[in-house]
KOLLO-137948 format. One record per residue (C-alpha): x, y, z. Coordinates in steps of 0.5 Angstrom, whole numbers, plus 500, padded with zeros to 3 digits. Layout:
XYZ ...
***
This chain:
530417455 531420448 539420449 539412451 543410445 542403446 535403445 533407439 530407432 534404426 533411423 537414429 543409428 550411427 547418430 553423432 554422439 556430440 553434445 551439440 547434436 544431442 541438444 539439437 535432436 532433443 530440441 527438434 523432438 520436443 518441438 514436434 511433440 509440442 506441435 502435435 499436442 498443441 494442435 491435437 493431431 493424435 487420434 489413437 490407432 489411426 494411420 498416417 501417410 508420411 510424405 517423403 520427398 528426399 529433402 532434409 525436411 522430410 528426412 527430419 520429419 520421418 526420423 522424429 516421428 519414428 522416434 516418438 512412435 518407438 518411444 510409445 509417445 505417438 500411438 499411430 501407425 506410420 507409412 512413409 510414401 514417396 511420389 516419384 514425379 518423373 523428373 529426369 535424372 531422379 535417383 529412383 532407387 535411393 529412397 526405397 533402398 534407404 527405407 528398406 535398410 531402416 526397416 521403415 514401412 513404405 510405398 513408392 508411387 510413380 506418377 509422371 506429373 513432370 511432363 504435365 507440368 512442363 506441358 501446361 506451364 508457359 515458358 518463364 512461369 513457375 512450376 510450383 502451383 501446378 506441381 504441388 496441386 498434382 502432387 497433393 491429389 495423388 497423395 490424397 488418393 494414396 492415403 485413401 487407398 492405404 486407409 490413412 486418416 492423415 497426410 503428414 507433410 514436412 513443412 517447417 516454421 520457415 515455410 510457414 513464415 514465408 507463405 504468410 509473407 507471400 500471401 501478404 505481399 502477393 495475395 492480398 490476404 493474411 494466411 499461411 500453411 496451418 499446422 492442421 487442416 481438413 482437405 476439401 473433401 473432408 475425409 483427410 487431415 493434413 498435418 505439419 508436425 515440424 511447424 515449430 522447427 526452424 529450417 536451419 535445425 532440419 538442415 543441421 540434423 539431416 546433414 549430421 545424420 548423413 541422410 541421402 538428400 535428393 534435390 528438387 531439380 524441377 523448381 530448384 532450377 528456376 530463378 526469381 521465385 517469389 518464395 526465394 525473394 521472400 526468403 532473402 528478405 527474411 534472411 536479411 531481417 534475421 541477420 540484422 536482428 537475430 531471433 526475428 523469425 521466431 518473434 514473427 512466428 509467435 505473432 501468427 499464434 497471437 492474432 487479434 481479430 478486433 485489431 485487424 480490419 476484417 468484418 467477417 472476423 469481427 463485428 465492428 458495426 455491432 460494437 457498443 460503448 460501455 461507459 467512459 474510457 480513456 483511449 490511448 494507442 497502448 490501451 484502446 477503449 473496452 468494446 463489446 459486441 451487442 
***
């Protein structure tokens, strides 16, 4: 059904007819559906604020969610939102014109967080933390004003992996971006439906669809970011062992608290022995809690 070119959402009009693109599109749609189902994102009749930066990932997110809604597979209302953060040279007309042409309900919000970031962040430090915090606060406010139950972000599988290794290397903790969470105030969900989608697929998809990509010149102009360094490491691993990213991502879905060291997650002190067991590294003794 997804390949029926006579009945598709306008966001997919003029899509390439090649077999390669159809396979790519089908894979991305399937992976988004799997993430939505796996993490229980759907509340029927609610409204989602779909955050659109103008990058390849958010365009992919927007298109796939509208395709699923168009097919009756996503029973929620979608409102696209772009937060214009006042970056010099930002092409403010690109997204409104695109969204209007595609018939996508949307809200464009202007908030000059750029000046705040430039003023508050010392020379030589990265902007990402403060920029994202200000952006998140504004998006939560907009979601409440628009009656949305969830803020939907375009982070993909590689973003999630990179964040895990950033926390591992620099934060001293095992954590990453979860596909679903509740904000600190407890009134909004935050969803990442692209959690299973590779960055390379987002790039191929957006390029093939010829969406008007807008680069982030604020943080993209900075060299030596921790995320860029982690990305280079992961790129190297993937080049030497194709498929490594997907294996590592599966590991994030297969955590074993009893085989880590966090006593807040597992009661090591309260463990008791149950009979005599032969111990090997592959087959540790069976242990139970009191």
